[in-house]
KOLLUMSE-308514 format. One line per 3 residues: number of its first residue (from 0); their letters; for each residue x, y, z of N, C-alpha, C, O, CB. Coordinates in pm, whole numbers, plus 50000, padded with zeros to 5 digits. Each point is the difference from the previous one (the first is absolute). Glycine has a CB too. Example, Ala and Ser with C-alpha at 12.3 -4.5 7.8 and 13.67 -1.06 7.14 Angstrom:
BEGIN
0) as) 51319,49431,50780,49911,50119,50000,50090,50120,50000,50104,49998,50066,49707,49885,50059 ~ 50154,50222,49803,50082,50119,50006,49923,50109,50073,50051,50111,50017,50067,49826,49768
This chain:
BEGIN
0) mrl) 26660,67634,47593,49859,50027,49985,49962,50108,50100,50041,49998,50115,49912,49767,49806 ~ 49969,50327,50033,49958,50108,50083,49861,49973,50055,49912,49953,49927,50230,50204,49942 ~ 49838,49873,50257,49870,49978,50060,49900,50102,49949,50030,50118,49983,50080,49787,50221
3) gtg) 49768,50046,49771,49893,50090,49961,49994,50035,49854,49909,50073,49959,50108,50015,50264 ~ 50076,49864,49697,49997,50038,49860,49891,49926,49924,49942,50056,49907,50300,49993,50105 ~ 49730,49828,50023,49901,49926,49929,49862,50000,50066,49907,49942,49945,50278,49921,49973
6) src) 49801,50199,50194,49872,50001,50070,49919,50122,49967,50054,50106,49971,50048,49764,50210 ~ 49769,50115,49824,49910,50113,49975,49952,50051,50135,49976,49920,50091,49952,49987,49681 ~ 50057,50217,50243,49948,50055,50123,49850,50018,49983,49949,50006,49888,50271,50109,50165
9) arp) 49708,49895,50060,49856,50018,49998,49967,50147,49982,49927,50059,50079,50043,49740,50067 ~ 50083,50256,49753,49984,50142,49975,49928,50018,49869,50046,49950,49897,50161,50104,50233 ~ 49681,50018,49871,49928,50021,49874,50084,50087,49906,50094,50067,50041,49685,49912,50078
12) llg) 50182,50017,49756,50073,50076,49900,49988,50150,50024,50095,50075,49981,49869,49740,49857 ~ 49916,50228,50203,49976,50142,50027,49966,50019,50144,49931,49916,50056,49992,50121,49711 ~ 50118,50063,50295,49961,50035,50136,50085,49934,50105,50108,49947,49974,49665,50082,49943
15) rpr) 50174,49977,50203,50072,49946,50116,49978,49851,50011,49906,49946,49941,50072,50272,50177 ~ 50109,49714,49957,49978,49856,50023,49876,49979,50088,49968,50083,50085,50282,49873,49892 ~ 49681,49931,50003,49878,49970,50075,50039,49954,50138,50087,49915,50018,49789,50023,49772
18) eag) 50058,50121,50310,50028,49962,50137,49903,49892,50045,49891,49987,49944,50198,50243,50105 ~ 49950,49694,50050,49914,49893,50053,49882,50065,50070,50014,50106,50061,50183,49735,49968 ~ 49683,50094,49963,49879,50050,50064,49883,49992,49904,50013,49946,49890,50123,50207,50255
21) ssl) 49748,49902,49895,49880,49994,49920,49963,50139,49950,50023,50100,50068,49899,49700,50062 ~ 50021,50203,49753,49956,50127,49948,49863,50032,50058,49936,49912,50059,50198,50054,49729 ~ 49821,50154,50196,49870,50044,50052,49889,49920,49935,49902,49966,50067,50188,50263,49974
24) lev) 49922,49741,49833,49897,49921,49927,49989,49862,50061,49889,49950,50019,50157,50178,49769 ~ 50066,49808,50243,49996,49867,50058,49937,50002,50138,49925,49908,50035,50279,50031,49836 ~ 49823,50163,50208,49943,50012,50134,49850,50020,49989,49925,49937,50074,50289,50160,50015
27) lla) 49738,49989,49820,49857,50023,49982,49929,49873,49954,49891,49968,50047,50155,50272,49899 ~ 50016,49687,49964,49941,49876,49952,49988,49899,50112,49895,49937,50013,50199,50105,49760 ~ 50008,49941,50307,49996,49907,50112,49897,50040,50104,49931,49915,50056,50307,50034,49905
30) asi) 49752,50183,50065,49900,50047,50098,49859,49977,49950,49912,49965,50079,50250,50207,50000 ~ 49814,49847,49791,49863,49978,49949,49963,49853,50002,49886,49965,50028,50138,50237,49826 ~ 50073,49711,50116,49970,49856,50005,49972,49958,50145,49910,49921,50024,50235,50037,49773
33) lag) 49930,50093,50297,49979,49970,50141,49863,50053,50047,49929,49931,50073,50322,50076,49966 ~ 49713,50113,49919,49870,50057,50041,49887,49919,49941,49900,49978,50068,50201,50250,49948 ~ 49912,49727,49859,49896,49915,49940,49984,49868,50075,49888,49953,50020,50160,50152,49760
36) gvl) 50062,49836,50259,49993,49875,50076,49934,50019,50133,49918,49919,50040,50286,50003,49847 ~ 49830,50185,50183,49939,50029,50131,49850,50023,49982,49920,49955,50082,50297,50147,50002 ~ 49744,49967,49809,49859,50025,49974,49923,49870,49976,49891,49981,50053,50170,50241,49850
39) lvs) 49997,49688,50019,49934,49870,49973,49986,49918,50127,49896,49938,50022,50198,50064,49747 ~ 50008,49996,50312,49994,49922,50125,49897,50060,50094,49926,49926,50066,50317,50008,49910 ~ 49750,50199,50033,49900,50062,50089,49859,49976,49950,49908,49984,50081,50259,50191,49981
42) qgf) 49812,49823,49807,49866,49969,49948,49964,49855,50027,49883,49969,50022,50144,50205,49800 ~ 50070,49738,50177,49975,49862,50034,49956,49983,50144,49910,49921,50030,50256,50013,49799 ~ 49898,50142,50262,49959,49995,50141,49860,50058,50017,49920,49947,50078,50322,50072,49994
45) alg) 49726,50088,49857,49866,50061,50011,49894,49904,49949,49894,49986,50062,50206,50242,49910 ~ 49927,49706,49917,49904,49904,49946,49982,49881,50094,49889,49950,50016,50176,50120,49753 ~ 50043,49886,50293,49991,49893,50099,49918,50038,50120,49925,49918,50052,50294,50002,49873
48) tka) 49794,50205,50119,49920,50050,50113,49853,50002,49965,49916,49960,50081,50277,50177,49994 ~ 49776,49909,49804,49859,50004,49957,49941,49858,49989,49886,49976,50039,50161,50238,49835 ~ 50033,49693,50073,49954,49862,49988,49976,49938,50136,49903,49926,50018,50223,50053,49768
51) asl) 49959,50050,50311,49982,49949,50136,49874,50058,50063,49928,49930,50071,50320,50044,49952 ~ 49726,50152,49952,49879,50064,50054,49873,49936,49940,49905,49970,50072,50224,50247,49958 ~ 49873,49763,49838,49884,49937,49934,49981,49857,50049,49887,49956,50018,50149,50190,49780
54) sgq) 50071,49783,50221,49992,49863,50052,49939,49998,50139,49920,49912,50033,50280,50025,49830 ~ 49838,50160,50221,49941,50011,50134,49850,50029,49992,49922,49947,50079,50298,50134,50011 ~ 49739,50002,49816,49857,50028,49984,49923,49875,49959,49892,49974,50051,50164,50262,49886
57) ytr) 50000,49688,49970,49934,49875,49959,49991,49901,50117,49899,49932,50016,50186,50103,49748 ~ 50019,49958,50315,49998,49910,50116,49890,50040,50098,49926,49914,50048,50319,50047,49924 ~ 49744,50170,50059,49894,50045,50090,49862,49976,49940,49907,49963,50072,50249,50210,50021
60) avl) 49829,49847,49776,49872,49977,49934,49961,49853,50007,49883,49968,50025,50163,50224,49824 ~ 50048,49717,50130,49968,49857,50007,49962,49962,50143,49908,49922,50020,50250,50028,49788 ~ 49911,50104,50291,49965,49971,50139,49858,50050,50033,49924,49931,50066,50322,50083,49998
63) lae) 49720,50106,49889,49864,50051,50022,49896,49915,49930,49895,49971,50057,50198,50258,49965 ~ 49936,49729,49854,49905,49916,49926,49984,49864,50066,49888,49950,50009,50174,50169,49781 ~ 50046,49822,50257,49988,49870,50069,49924,50013,50130,49924,49910,50038,50292,50017,49859
66) skl) 49802,50182,50172,49925,50022,50124,49850,50012,49972,49919,49940,50070,50282,50176,50030 ~ 49762,49960,49799,49857,50014,49963,49945,49868,49949,49886,49966,50029,50150,50276,49914 ~ 50044,49682,49981,49955,49872,49951,49975,49903,50115,49904,49924,49997,50224,50116,49790
69) tel) 49956,49963,50315,49981,49916,50118,49871,50034,50071,49926,49911,50042,50321,50070,49984 ~ 49724,50149,49986,49873,50041,50060,49883,49945,49923,49902,49952,50058,50206,50256,50026 ~ 49900,49797,49783,49888,49950,49918,49988,49848,50008,49889,49946,49997,50142,50248,49848
72) lle) 50082,49737,50166,49994,49854,50011,49935,49957,50131,49938,49894,50008,50268,50089,49851 ~ 49809,50100,50243,49941,49968,50133,49856,50049,50012,49930,49966,50096,50300,50046,50005 ~ 49725,50068,49805,49864,50054,50003,49898,49888,49984,50014,49914,49912,50070,50305,49993
75) qdl) 49813,49781,50179,49896,49897,49991,49917,50012,49875,49977,49902,49929,50016,50092,50317 ~ 49961,50127,49726,49912,50023,49885,50068,50100,49907,50009,50119,50031,49781,49834,50108 ~ 50257,50000,49748,50071,50087,49907,49907,50103,49937,50046,50108,49963,50114,49706,49992
78) saa) 49712,50155,50032,49909,50095,49937,49980,50124,50088,49963,50106,49950,49923,49703,49933 ~ 50138,50178,50248,49984,50115,50088,50129,50076,50020,50000,50107,50062,49818,49774,50051 ~ 50292,50067,49836,50132,50064,50021,50015,50119,49905,49942,50002,49891,50159,49776,50182
81) ete) 49978,50320,49969,50031,50113,49912,50083,49953,49882,50076,49904,50011,49916,50254,50185 ~ 49993,49910,49693,50076,49962,49880,50106,50102,49962,50079,49975,49908,49720,49903,50013 ~ 50205,50236,50147,50106,50097,49975,50012,50095,50117,49910,50014,50083,50051,49969,49671
84) gdf) 50155,50084,50251,50023,50095,50107,50138,50061,49991,50077,49973,49907,49767,49900,50236 ~ 50187,50210,49953,50128,50067,50007,50079,49949,50122,49941,49954,50099,49961,50251,49786 ~ 50227,49803,50107,50085,49971,50113,50038,50132,50064,50048,50091,49933,50041,49696,49961
87) dgt) 49888,50223,50235,50039,50121,50071,50129,49974,50079,50019,49891,50054,49738,50182,49963 ~ 50329,50025,49988,50119,49990,50081,50107,49909,49944,50080,49946,50077,49777,50098,50112 ~ 50148,49938,49678,50106,49920,49941,50102,50091,49934,49973,50118,49978,49868,49690,49985
90) slp) 50272,50138,50007,50105,50079,49935,49984,50005,49849,50080,50062,49930,50071,49877,50255 ~ 49743,49995,49763,49973,50009,49857,49902,50117,49976,49893,50004,50060,50146,49744,49908 ~ 49999,50345,49947,49912,50115,49976,49873,49959,49925,50005,49931,49898,50197,50219,50097
93) eah) 49686,49894,50059,49868,49974,49940,49976,49852,49974,49948,49964,49895,50061,50260,50001 ~ 50028,49691,50197,49980,49856,49984,49853,49964,50015,49933,50044,50094,50298,49915,49994 ~ 49720,49961,49819,49860,49954,50004,50000,49853,49957,50096,49950,49940,49809,50285,50009
96) was) 49985,49697,50082,49991,49859,49968,49861,49972,49939,49905,50075,50021,50258,49865,50168 ~ 49831,49951,49736,49875,49952,49944,50007,49848,49997,50106,49942,49975,49861,50270,49884 ~ 49920,49724,50166,49999,49854,49998,49892,49951,49903,49902,50069,49972,50182,49923,50267
99) sse) 49938,49889,49714,49901,49937,49913,50002,49849,50028,50099,49946,50048,49929,50235,49772 ~ 49862,49755,50150,49991,49856,50013,49938,49943,49874,49910,50059,49942,50070,49957,50309 ~ 50070,49870,49709,49945,49937,49881,49998,49849,50022,50086,49944,50068,50000,50245,49782
102) dte) 49814,49749,50092,49990,49854,50009,50108,49937,49915,50039,50054,49897,49714,49959,50145 ~ 50293,49873,50002,50098,49923,49922,49928,49883,49934,49880,49981,50018,50308,50085,50138 ~ 49886,49858,49768,49942,49883,49935,49965,49890,50101,49918,49913,49970,50213,50143,49824
105) ttg) 49929,49949,50321,49974,49902,50104,49885,50048,50086,50004,50112,50053,50237,49815,49947 ~ 49659,49994,50016,49883,50038,50079,50040,50020,50144,50068,49916,50058,49782,49960,49787 ~ 50107,50233,50213,50028,50027,50140,50128,50079,50024,50030,50035,50115,49849,49757,49935
108) lvr) 50198,50238,49847,50121,50081,50014,49980,50137,49934,49951,50011,49888,50190,49780,50115 ~ 49897,50311,50070,49989,50138,49950,50141,50061,50004,50075,49982,50096,49681,50044,49987 ~ 50276,50047,49812,50131,50069,49994,49977,50143,50047,49925,50076,49940,50160,49777,49867
111) ltv) 49984,50182,50303,49997,50136,50054,50124,50074,49950,50111,49947,50006,49759,49977,50200 ~ 50112,50196,49747,50112,50083,49954,49991,50134,50069,49894,50061,50006,50112,49822,49770 ~ 50107,50162,50278,50011,50132,50062,50105,50077,49920,50111,49951,49979,49823,49963,50254
114) tvg) 50031,50204,49724,50089,50086,49926,50024,50127,50082,49906,50065,50044,50012,49843,49734 ~ 50209,50126,50243,50037,50121,50070,50062,50095,49900,50090,49961,49925,49944,49914,50294 ~ 49919,50248,49779,50055,50101,49910,50049,50120,50080,49948,50029,50108,49897,49896,49708
117) wrg) 50254,50144,50132,50055,50118,50069,50062,50090,49896,50027,49960,49887,50016,49910,50326 ~ 49979,50253,49827,50064,50101,49913,50142,50020,50051,50020,50036,50116,49759,50081,49831 ~ 50317,49861,49967,50139,50016,50037,50067,50106,49916,49935,50067,49919,50071,49696,50153
120) awg) 50123,50253,49946,50076,50098,49922,50003,49965,49852,50030,50086,49916,50108,49961,50284 ~ 49833,49828,49767,50004,49957,49860,49860,49970,49948,49984,49920,49908,50246,49985,50129 ~ 49669,50158,50021,49863,49982,49951,49921,49899,50083,50041,49958,50109,50041,50098,49663
123) erq) 49804,49908,50172,49911,49902,50065,50064,49860,49991,50050,49959,49896,49743,50182,50047 ~ 50201,49788,50170,50049,49863,50005,49893,49913,50066,49916,50052,50075,50328,50027,49937 ~ 49757,49792,49962,49910,49911,50066,50057,49859,50004,50084,49962,49918,49727,50179,50009
126) vsv) 50143,49783,50170,50043,49862,50016,49877,49920,50042,49914,50051,50072,50327,50016,49990 ~ 49752,49808,49893,49885,49915,50034,50049,49869,50059,50104,49946,49961,49757,50158,49855 ~ 50063,49846,50280,50023,49867,50057,49868,49926,49998,49894,50063,50006,50297,50019,50143
129) nal) 49813,49788,49843,49875,49922,50001,50019,49870,50074,50111,49954,50024,49821,50149,49760 ~ 49954,49838,50251,49999,49873,50072,49868,49930,49971,49903,50063,49957,50249,50028,50227 ~ 49846,49781,49839,49876,49922,49983,49936,49983,50138,50069,49981,50100,50023,49896,49694
132) rae) 49775,50130,50206,49925,49982,50125,49889,49900,49976,49930,50006,49899,50123,50228,50177 ~ 49933,49675,50016,49892,49901,49991,49872,50062,50051,49997,50052,50112,50166,49757,49916 ~ 49734,50185,49893,49867,50047,50040,49918,49876,50030,49949,49936,49908,50064,50279,49950
135) ldr) 49975,49752,50270,49933,49875,50040,49853,50001,49964,49944,49894,49971,50219,50082,50213 ~ 49773,50141,49817,49857,50003,49966,49978,49979,49851,49886,49976,49959,50073,50178,50234 ~ 50142,49854,49726,49985,49978,49855,50036,49856,49961,49981,49961,49885,50072,50282,50077
138) lpt) 49997,49679,50133,50029,49861,49968,49873,49923,49980,49901,50023,50070,50309,49989,50059 ~ 49790,49897,49776,49879,49919,49979,49981,49905,50118,50095,49939,50050,49932,50077,49698 ~ 49848,49971,50293,49971,49908,50110,49970,49863,49942,49937,49988,49895,49973,50200,50250
141) ttg) 50136,49711,49925,49978,49863,49956,49910,49932,50102,50018,50014,50121,50208,49977,49760 ~ 49679,49937,50069,49912,49922,50089,49993,49860,49948,50030,49974,49883,49834,50229,50180 ~ 50097,49710,50020,49984,49861,49957,50097,49907,50068,50083,50041,50081,49837,50041,49704
144) vgs) 50066,49793,50179,50083,49895,50063,50144,50007,49954,50089,49963,50076,49711,49892,49940 ~ 50225,50189,49863,50136,49995,49944,50092,50111,50050,50120,49997,49970,49780,49899,49831 ~ 50050,50198,50273,50087,50110,50043,50089,49958,50115,49966,49911,50078,49862,50253,49849
147) aag) 50288,49901,50084,50095,49966,50103,49947,50040,50137,50030,49933,50099,50155,50094,49736 ~ 49738,50080,50173,49949,50044,50126,49866,49937,50035,49946,50020,50109,50176,50192,49856 ~ 49824,49711,49941,49868,49940,50023,49993,49905,50117,49897,49992,50066,50067,50032,49696
150) glr) 50143,49903,50266,49999,49903,50109,50029,50059,50136,49981,49934,50101,50088,49902,49736 ~ 49979,50289,50166,50034,50061,50127,49884,50080,50056,49936,50075,49926,50302,49933,50004 ~ 49735,49978,50197,49892,50079,50062,50039,50046,50134,49922,50068,50067,49912,49808,49808
């Protein structure tokens, strides 16, 4: 038996034998796939950075709103308190606030709401916080023998 008589060589019918390696088309295709992947990953990082920035703005806005709400809760006379204004020296661009109060179904309880708005890179944004406040002057007064405070003097 002679060696190589029954085996086929890796030689095409026409032209030279194919050498090991990649063609230019294969290299270009691999480079374009790699570039697309890098582009998608970089866009993901950019979107994550924007989301973190927006989250930070919302956090600062909630802290400002809670601070203003605390001031209003401690205010003796709500009718004399300011109902809107601007925040100076904050990291939120054009930050402003507005407050409102509304009666609840429970006598003597008022719902205070503070809304903080600001202009960001993604347009106008706002956040609201609220709390209940007891208005002692709105509570009904009880008189007579049956009241709990009637026996105390």
